[in-house]
Structures are given as C-alpha cells and as structure tokens.
C-alpha positions in Angstrom: 146.7 158.0 115.6 145.0 157.9 118.9 147.4 157.4 121.8 146.9 154.4 124.1 145.1 156.5 126.7 142.5 157.8 124.3 142.0 154.3 123.0 141.3 152.9 126.4 139.0 155.8 127.2 137.0 155.2 124.0 136.8 151.5 124.8 135.5 152.3 128.3 132.8 154.5 126.9 131.7 151.8 124.5 131.5 149.3 127.3 129.4 151.5 129.6 127.2 152.6 126.7 128.1 156.4 126.6 128.3 158.3 123.3 130.6 161.3 123.6 130.2 162.2 119.9 126.7 163.6 120.6 128.3 166.7 122.3 128.6 170.1 120.7 132.3 169.7 121.2 132.3 167.1 118.4 130.0 169.1 116.0 132.8 169.4 113.4 134.7 166.2 114.3 134.1 164.7 110.8 135.8 167.5 108.9 138.4 168.1 111.6 139.5 164.5 111.3 140.3 165.0 107.6 141.7 168.6 107.7 143.1 169.0 111.2 144.8 165.7 111.7 147.7 165.8 114.2 151.2 165.1 112.8 153.9 163.3 114.9 156.8 165.6 115.8 160.3 164.2 116.0 160.9 160.6 116.8 158.4 159.1 119.3 158.0 155.7 120.8 155.0 154.4 122.8 154.8 151.1 124.6 151.8 150.0 126.6 150.7 146.8 128.3 147.7 145.3 130.1 148.7 142.8 132.8 145.0 142.4 133.5 142.0 144.0 131.7 141.2 146.6 134.4 144.8 147.8 134.7 146.9 149.3 132.0 150.4 150.9 131.9 151.8 153.2 129.2 155.2 154.6 128.5 156.1 157.3 126.0 159.5 158.5 124.9 160.4 161.3 122.5 163.9 161.0 121.3 164.1 163.9 118.9 164.6 166.9 118.9 164.6 166.7 122.8 164.7 163.8 125.1 161.3 163.6 126.9 159.1 160.9 128.3 156.1 160.1 130.4 154.8 157.2 132.5 151.1 156.6 132.9 148.7 154.2 134.7 145.1 153.5 133.9 142.5 151.6 136.0 139.0 150.9 134.8 136.3 149.4 137.0 133.2 148.0 135.3 130.5 145.5 136.4 131.1 141.8 136.2 128.1 141.6 134.0 129.6 144.1 131.5 131.8 143.0 128.6 135.5 142.8 129.3 137.4 145.9 128.6 139.5 144.3 125.9 141.7 146.9 124.1 143.3 144.3 121.8 146.9 144.6 120.7 148.8 146.6 118.1 149.4 143.3 116.1 145.7 142.5 115.6 143.7 145.7 116.2 142.0 147.3 113.2 143.7 150.4 112.0 140.3 152.1 111.7 139.9 152.0 115.5 143.2 153.7 116.1 143.2 156.3 113.3 141.8 159.9 113.4 139.4 159.4 110.5 136.1 160.4 108.9 133.2 159.0 110.9 129.6 158.7 110.0 127.8 159.4 113.3 124.8 157.2 113.9 121.5 158.6 115.1 121.6 159.8 118.7 120.0 157.6 121.3 119.3 158.0 124.9 121.7 156.0 127.0 120.4 152.8 128.5 120.6 152.3 132.2 122.3 149.1 133.5 120.3 146.6 135.4 120.2 147.1 139.2 121.3 144.3 141.4 119.7 143.9 144.8 120.6 141.5 147.6 118.7 141.5 150.9 117.0 144.8 150.0 120.4 146.5 149.4 121.7 147.6 146.0 125.0 145.9 145.5 126.0 146.8 141.9 128.9 149.3 141.8 129.4 152.5 139.8 131.6 152.4 136.7 134.6 154.6 136.8 138.0 155.1 135.2 141.2 156.5 136.7 144.3 157.8 134.8 147.5 159.4 136.0 150.8 160.2 134.3 154.1 162.0 135.1 156.2 163.7 132.5 160.0 164.0 132.6 162.1 166.2 132.8 159.3 168.8 133.3 157.8 166.7 136.3 154.3 167.7 135.1 151.5 165.5 136.5 148.2 164.8 134.7 145.2 163.1 136.1 141.7 162.1 134.9 138.7 160.6 136.6 135.3 159.8 135.0 132.3 158.0 136.3 128.7 157.4 135.3 126.6 158.9 138.0 123.2 158.1 136.4 121.9 156.7 133.1 121.9 160.1 131.5 124.7 161.9 133.3 128.5 161.5 133.3 131.0 163.3 135.5 134.6 164.1 134.3 137.4 165.5 136.4 140.8 166.5 134.9 143.8 168.0 136.6 147.3 169.2 135.7 150.0 170.2 138.1 153.4 171.8 137.4 156.2 171.6 140.0 157.3 174.7 141.9 160.2 176.8 140.6 162.3 175.8 143.6 162.0 172.1 142.6 162.9 172.9 139.0 166.0 174.9 140.0 167.2 172.0 142.2 166.6 169.6 139.3 168.6 171.8 136.9 171.6 171.9 139.3 171.5 168.1 139.6 171.4 167.7 135.9 174.3 170.2 135.4 176.4 168.3 137.9 175.9 165.1 136.1 176.0 166.1 132.4 177.6 169.5 132.5 176.3 172.9 131.3 175.0 171.4 128.0 172.3 169.6 129.9 170.7 172.8 131.2 167.1 172.9 130.1 166.1 176.2 131.6 163.1 174.6 133.3 163.0 177.1 136.1 162.3 179.9 133.6 159.1 178.2 132.4 156.1 180.5 133.0 153.9 177.5 134.0 156.1 176.6 137.0 154.1 176.1 140.1 150.7 176.3 138.4 147.9 173.9 139.0 144.6 173.6 137.3 141.5 171.5 137.9 138.6 171.3 135.5 135.2 169.8 136.3 132.7 168.7 133.6 129.2 167.4 133.9 127.5 165.9 130.8 123.8 165.0 130.4 122.6 163.1 127.3 118.9 162.4 126.6 119.4 161.5 122.9 117.8 164.6 121.5 119.5 167.0 123.9 123.1 167.0 125.0 124.1 169.5 127.6 127.5 170.1 129.2 128.6 172.2 132.2 132.2 172.9 132.9 134.4 174.9 135.3 138.1 175.6 135.2 139.7 176.6 138.6 142.8 178.3 137.3 141.1 181.2 135.5 137.6 180.8 137.0 136.2 179.9 133.6 132.6 178.8 133.5 131.3 177.1 130.4 128.0 175.8 129.0 127.4 173.7 125.8 124.2 172.5 124.3 123.3 170.5 121.2 119.8 169.6 120.0 119.2 166.9 117.4 116.0 167.5 115.4 113.7 164.6 114.7 112.8 161.5 116.5 115.1 159.5 118.7 117.6 157.3 116.9 116.6 154.3 119.0 114.0 153.5 116.4 116.4 153.1 113.5 116.2 149.7 112.0 119.7 148.7 111.0 122.8 150.7 111.6 126.1 150.6 109.7 127.4 148.1 112.2 125.3 145.4 110.6 127.3 145.6 107.4 130.2 143.4 106.6 133.4 144.9 107.9 137.1 144.4 108.4 138.2 143.6 112.0 141.6 142.4 113.0 142.5 141.2 109.6 139.4 138.8 109.4 136.2 139.3 107.4 133.4 139.3 110.0 129.9 140.5 110.0 129.0 142.6 113.0 125.8 142.1 114.9 122.5 143.3 113.4 120.7 145.6 115.8 117.0 144.6 116.0 115.1 147.8 116.3 111.7 149.0 115.3 111.0 150.8 112.1 110.9 154.6 112.5 107.4 155.9 111.9 107.8 159.6 112.6 110.1 161.2 110.0 110.1 164.6 111.7 113.4 166.3 111.3 114.5 164.3 108.2 114.7 166.3 105.0 116.2 166.2 101.6 119.2 168.4 100.7 120.6 168.8 97.2 120.1 165.7 95.1 117.7 163.9 97.5 120.1 163.4 100.4 118.2 162.5 103.5 119.5 163.0 107.0 119.2 164.8 110.3 119.9 168.3 111.4 121.6 169.3 114.7 122.1 172.7 116.1 124.0 173.9 119.2 125.9 176.6 120.9 128.5 177.2 123.6 129.2 180.1 126.0 132.1 180.8 128.3 132.8 183.4 130.9 136.0 184.0 132.9 135.5 185.8 136.2 139.2 186.3 136.5 139.9 187.8 133.1 136.5 189.5 132.9 135.9 188.2 129.4 133.4 186.0 127.6 133.0 184.0 124.4 130.2 182.5 122.4 129.8 180.4 119.3 126.9 178.6 117.5 126.8 175.9 114.8 124.5 173.7 112.8 125.2 170.3 111.2 123.5 168.1 108.6 124.5 164.5 108.3 123.1 161.6 106.3 121.8 158.5 108.1 121.1 155.0 106.9 117.5 154.7 105.6 115.6 152.0 107.4 113.2 151.5 104.5 115.9 150.6 102.0 117.8 148.1 104.2 116.9 144.5 104.4 117.6 142.1 107.2 120.7 140.7 105.5 122.2 144.1 105.2 121.7 144.4 101.4 120.1 147.5 100.1 117.5 147.4 97.4 118.3 150.9 96.4 121.5 152.8 95.6 122.8 154.0 99.0 123.4 157.7 99.5 127.0 158.6 100.1 127.8 159.4 103.8 127.9 163.2 103.9 128.3 165.8 106.6 127.9 169.6 106.3 128.7 172.0 109.1 128.6 175.7 109.7 129.9 177.5 112.8 129.8 181.2 113.7 131.7 183.1 116.4 129.9 186.5 116.5 132.3 188.2 118.9 135.4 187.3 116.8 133.5 187.6 113.5 134.6 184.2 112.4 132.5 182.1 110.0 133.4 178.5 109.0 131.6 176.1 106.7 132.8 172.5 105.9 131.7 169.7 103.6 132.9 166.1 103.9 131.7 163.1 102.0 132.8 159.6 101.3 133.1 159.5 97.5 133.9 155.8 97.3 134.5 153.0 99.7 138.1 154.1 100.3 138.2 157.8 99.5 136.9 160.7 101.6 137.1 164.3 100.4 136.6 167.4 102.5 136.7 171.1 102.1 136.4 174.0 104.5 136.1 177.8 104.0 136.9 180.2 106.8 136.0 183.9 106.6 136.3 186.8 109.0 133.7 189.5 108.6 135.8 192.1 110.3 139.1 191.7 108.6 137.8 190.1 105.4 140.5 187.4 105.7 139.6 184.1 104.2 141.1 180.7 103.8 140.1 177.6 101.8 141.4 174.2 102.9 140.9 170.9 101.1 142.0 167.4 102.0 141.3 163.8 101.5 141.9 160.4 103.1 142.6 157.2 101.2 142.5 153.7 102.6 145.0 151.2 101.2 143.6 147.6 101.0 145.0 144.2 100.2 145.3 143.0 96.6 142.0 142.1 94.9 143.4 138.7 93.8 143.2 137.5 97.4 139.4 137.9 97.2 138.9 135.9 93.9 138.5 132.4 95.5 135.8 133.7 97.8 134.0 135.5 94.9 133.4 132.5 92.7 130.1 132.6 91.0 127.3 130.0 91.7 127.5 128.7 88.1 131.2 128.0 88.6 130.6 126.2 91.9 127.8 124.2 90.3 129.9 123.0 87.4 132.8 122.1 89.7 130.5 120.2 92.0 128.9 118.3 89.0 132.3 117.3 87.7 133.3 116.0 91.1 130.1 114.0 91.3 130.7 112.4 87.8 134.3 111.6 88.8 133.1 109.9 92.0 130.4 108.0 90.1 133.0 106.7 87.6 135.3 105.6 90.4 132.3 103.7 92.0 131.4 102.0 88.7 135.0 100.9 88.1 135.3 99.6 91.6 132.0 97.8 91.3 133.0 96.1 88.0 136.4 95.1 89.5 134.6 93.5 92.5 132.2 91.8 90.1 135.1 90.3 88.1 136.7 88.9 91.2 133.5 87.4 92.4 132.8 85.9 89.0 136.2 84.3 88.8 135.8 82.7 92.3 132.3 81.5 91.5 133.3 80.1 88.1 135.6 77.6 89.7 132.7 76.1 91.6 130.4 75.7 88.6 130.1 72.3 86.7 132.1 71.9 83.6 129.1 71.7 81.4 127.5 74.9 82.7 127.9 77.7 80.2 129.9 80.7 81.0 127.9 83.7 82.2 128.7 87.4 82.5 130.1 88.4 85.9 127.4 90.9 86.5 124.7 88.2 85.8 126.3 86.0 88.5 126.0 88.7 91.1 122.7 90.1 90.1 120.6 88.6 87.3 118.5 91.7 87.3 121.4 94.1 86.9 121.9 95.6 83.4 125.0 97.2 81.9 126.3 100.1 83.9 127.1 103.5 82.4 129.3 106.4 83.4 126.1 108.4 83.5 124.8 106.2 86.4 125.7 105.5 89.9 124.3 108.7 91.6 122.9 107.1 94.7 119.1 106.4 94.5 119.0 107.5 90.9 121.6 104.9 89.7 119.1 103.1 87.6 118.6 106.1 85.4 120.8 108.2 83.2 121.8 111.6 84.3 120.2 114.0 81.8 119.4 117.6 82.0 116.1 116.9 83.7 118.1 115.8 86.8 120.0 119.1 87.2 117.4 120.8 89.4 117.4 117.9 91.9 121.2 117.9 91.8 121.2 121.6 92.5 119.0 121.1 95.5 121.2 118.4 96.9 124.3 120.5 96.4 125.2 122.5 99.5 125.0 126.2 99.0 128.1 128.2 99.6 127.9 130.0 102.9 130.5 132.8 103.7 129.6 132.7 107.4 130.6 129.0 107.7 134.2 129.8 108.3 133.7 133.0 110.3 134.0 133.2 114.1 130.7 133.5 115.9 129.6 137.1 116.6 129.8 138.2 120.2 126.5 138.7 122.1 126.4 141.7 124.4 125.4 141.2 128.0 121.7 141.4 128.7 122.3 143.7 131.6 124.5 146.1 129.7 123.6 148.2 126.7 125.0 147.1 123.4 127.6 149.7 122.1 126.0 149.4 118.6 122.5 150.2 120.0 123.9 153.0 122.1 124.6 155.2 119.1 128.3 154.6 118.9 129.5 153.7 115.4 132.4 151.3 115.7 135.5 151.8 113.7 135.3 148.5 112.0 131.9 149.1 110.5 131.9 152.7 109.7 132.6 153.4 106.0 132.1 149.9 104.7 128.3 149.9 104.7 126.9 148.9 101.4 130.4 148.9 99.8 131.3 145.3 99.8 132.5 142.9 97.1 130.3 140.4 95.3 131.2 137.8 97.9 129.9 140.0 100.7 133.4 140.7 102.2 135.8 143.6 102.0 139.6 143.4 101.6 141.5 143.9 104.8 142.9 147.4 105.4 146.6 148.0 105.2 147.2 151.7 105.7 145.7 155.2 105.7 147.0 158.1 103.7 145.9 161.7 104.5 146.7 165.0 102.8 145.6 168.6 103.2 146.5 171.9 101.7 145.2 175.4 102.2 145.4 178.7 100.4 148.0 179.8 102.9 150.4 177.3 101.3 150.6 174.8 104.2 150.8 171.2 103.0 150.5 168.2 105.3 150.9 164.5 104.5 150.4 161.6 106.9 150.7 157.8 106.5 149.4 155.5 109.1 149.7 151.7 109.0 151.1 148.6 110.6 154.6 147.3 110.5 154.8 143.7 111.9 153.5 144.0 115.5 153.6 147.8 115.8 151.5 150.7 114.5 153.5 153.3 112.6 152.7 157.0 111.8 154.8 159.1 109.5 154.0 162.7 108.7 155.6 165.8 107.1 154.5 169.5 106.9 155.8 171.9 104.3 155.2 175.5 103.4 154.7 175.8 99.6 153.3 179.3 99.5 155.0 181.6 96.9 156.3 183.9 99.6 157.9 181.1 101.5 159.5 179.6 98.4 160.8 183.0 97.3 162.3 183.6 100.8 164.0 180.2 100.7 165.3 180.8 97.2 166.8 184.2 98.3 168.6 182.4 101.1 170.0 179.8 98.7 168.8 176.7 100.4 165.2 176.4 99.1 164.0 174.1 101.9 160.2 174.3 102.2 160.1 171.4 104.8 158.9 172.7 108.1 158.6 169.5 110.2 158.9 165.8 109.9 158.0 163.1 112.5 157.5 159.4 113.1 155.7 157.6 115.9 155.9 153.9 116.7 153.3 152.4 118.9 153.2 148.9 120.5 150.7 147.6 123.0 149.5 144.2 124.0 147.6 142.3 126.8 149.3 139.9 129.1 147.8 136.9 127.3 148.9 138.3 123.9 152.5 138.8 125.2 152.5 135.2 126.5 151.3 133.7 123.2 153.9 135.8 121.3 156.7 134.5 123.6 155.6 131.0 123.0 155.6 131.5 119.2 159.1 132.9 119.4 160.3 129.9 121.5 158.8 127.5 118.9 160.6 129.3 116.1 163.9 129.1 117.9 163.5 125.4 118.5 
C-alpha cells in the first residue's frame, strides 16, 4: 500500500491539477504495479493524523526484526478557492486509492492554470506548495521534500537526505550501550553513509503531448534528462472518461462527475492493434551523466494503451458497443547494458488483471519471464439483489399495493355509509320504506367493486386497458435518489478528472457494472507473481475494522533452492514474511469516533 506521505502527495497533485503519470518515469507503471509490488518486511505500524487539512503528522514503527521508527510532518498550502485537501481516513477511504494497482491512464492533457486574483492592481493569489520532513531513529537520518507549481506547465521538486556525522553516531552508540548494555550496540558508526548529504533538484514541464524533466543530484554530480511524447491529439477533447462511470467510493455506490468535453475530431495517433484495439502510442527516453563518476546511461521506451472511445459512450455512461478491455503494452531498451524488456497487462474481467513481462540481455543471453495477477474481492452478490429488481417486478408490486389500498378505501367507505344510514334511519317516518345506505348518501352512486376506487377513475373498472396509464403514474425507480450529491469542483481550479488524472475509485469499473448500475463494494486485493527464477510473491491488502492491513510473503521455489533446503534437512523455502498496519484519520473523524465510543459505553 501507499504510505501516508505518498497518499497526501498524490492528493495534493490532484487538487492543484498536476498529472505526474505523464512522465517517462511512469512509462511502465501499469505492469510494475502488478509484477513489482512492494512487500512489507517484518512487523510495521503506521499512525497518522490531520489536526487541520493543511497540516499532517505521521509516525512509523518497525518492531521486527529490528526496532526502528520515524516521525514526519507535512504541510500543504493551497488557495482558498481550491478544494480542501481532504485525505479521508483509514476507516472510510477506498482501498483502490491506497493500493499499488493496475491503472488505466487517461489521455494526457495540458494542465490548466488557476485563475489569477488581482486587488488594486496587485496579484494577491499565492503559489501552491507542499513541505515534508521526517527523522528516522536510531539512524538519525533526516529526509525533506519541497514541491511547488511555478507556472501552469511547470512544477519544481526539491528532495534532500542527510545522514549524521560519524562522531555523532559514536556518541549515540556509547549512550545506548550505557543504558542497555553491549547487546544494544547497533554498529551505526560503521555505516558507510555516515556524514553524507544529498540534494536533488527536479524541474518538470507538461504540455499534454510533451512531458520533459530535468534533474540534478549534488552528491555524485548526476545530471539527468527525461522526455515523453504522446502521439495524437490532446486528450482535452475526449468526451467522457472512466471517471463518469459508476464506482465504489468509501463503501457507498456513487456516480462520479461526468466531464463535459467536446468530441475528438482528429484521430491522429490512434490505431488498431491486434483484434481491433484502439488506443494511443507514447515514446520517450532518458539520459544521465555523472561528472564525478565519469559515466553515463541511456534508455528508451514505447507504450501503447487503450483509451475510452468517445463515439461509443453515451451521456449516461452506458456503452452501445462491447467495450474493449483496458490494455497496456510497453517495451524498453537500455542499449549500453543490452537489456530489453517487454510487458503486457490487461484487465480480463472487472476484478481480474493479468500481466506478463519478458526480460532479455543481448550480451549474456540471460532471460527471465515473469507473470502475475491481481484479484479484487468484493462483497456478496446477495447484497445487490434488492437494488437489481426488474421493472416488471416493481410494476407488479406497485399494482398489488394499489389494489390493496383501493380495497381498504372501499371497505372504509362502506363502513361510513352504514353508520350514516343507521343515524339517518332513526329520523325517517315510520311509513317510509327502508332504503340502501349508499342510496341515502348518494342516490347516483352504484354498487362499488374491488376493481374501483383508483382516484379519478373510480367510476370504471380497472382492466388491462388502464395499465399504461397506471404505468405512467407509477414513479420510476431512480438509483440516484438515495445517493449523496456529487461534488462540484471549484470554477477557479481545474477539475482533477479533466486534468488527466484517473481517480482510484473510477479506474477499472468502467462499463463493468451490475444490472442495477452499481458495483459491489471492494473488500480486499490479492496479488501474486512468479518468475522463471523461482521467486514467488503473495500479497493481501484489505481493511480490518478502522485500519488498513497488508500481509505478504516471499518464497524461493526454484529447483536449486528446494534441493539446497532438502540437503540441509529443513526444507524451508520461505524467504521473508511481513505485515503492516496503517491507521490515519482527520481531527473531525477522530472526534466523531470518540463520540460513538462514548455512546456505546453509556
């Protein structure tokens, strides 16, 4: 899962309208999420809080195999006109937003500038920025990050890392030994990174079709350049993105906002690949040169990814054609190292993603094939049955209720008529003949029937010819009736959906809903990967009460490893096992949770 710091940073990028996935650095992010997912190591705990939306605190503790920890602070400054930087809580946030998962990248779009605010001829709107700092114990390492939007198309990123001096580490070791004895010696002063400090500068420019990145690392004087070009027209003309489809968010079935965009006229850059897949090609490269090491590196890559087809999507998010499966193909080449890698990832069904990757070295002829998948666990289908009732069933149920109500009205009317007749009969002369109660009330009223009493049509029987009119009077079932209203983005701030960022709640559920237009809520994510080298990795990510839980294992099942274990008479192929528990909440969420606990205790 993403840690809390990465989650806040992604939320900040969404609020300011910046799309980091358009970089060459994320060219293979779709396949890497399925095949190179990180596994927790040992026993880890992470607790984070947000006393106020701009300020966040995070604490991490690693209990096994060594006792380590970190303390971090985050501050994000955005305009008052921008949406609030709400990161949610571990109790309600969607698992898709926190998990490393397969993503369908939307069409790239040029970032939109925020509206300028002028007062008295002076521009008063401030620049967005985010600050982060953390300190690790017992290593005393300090990490820092600063990012800001310097123009609509440019973002600046500064990262730093500092290790304490060897003298400080030696004094810390002596203090630890004096308190806990020789067993507490961590040999921190022997660390080769003692006294080092590194600062990295990064400048990114995004125009939609082009994404360029310039970087510099001070420690080894490393200069870097990355570029990615997206063929075809700008994605700002796409009609409806995945975010307009029904999705799962915070355990509720909501429908994200539909982006109102024009229809794309120029289809340059879109082409069919194998079986009629239509999508977009992207190509890029990166180059690095170290003045200190006198070395250089270069790599290049190409990517094909399918995109939603504007011509087949209607305004209500329903496709009149069979949607093509979300698919991504990538190929990268490092000519200096002779390394070639190709990957294929596709969403086979709504909840299953399969991926394969083949690596080959042209110099050593070494090769490796890696396959993996991810599977989403959802709630039981029975919970969706009441919402998926057919219109015929609803019509029959409504008609039965109308007949029952009509019968009750008739019985009540007859009862009132009898009472009125009894009271009027006492006032009639003795010689006056007895009359029917209904004739006393209304001489023009004829005998009532159970088929009558339907409002203005009470003087006629209810036959089959009246069903169309009854169907018109019957209120149509509306799934949006009980849904919370969708949020509207600020007019002065670009919408994250229209900025090319595919949100976690919407990605993957497009066109894959039930007959009722909703999808079952997500419960957990299962990932697995295995390669020809014999390394097997399994990961489970889900929610346990108010916390997010990750559990993973790594094993070596290659024949050589199994034979070696068998010769040593223990046969243990398990290489690592780990679990991570994450909890975070806002100040308001914590207050409400405390009130709920107090009510339960009372």
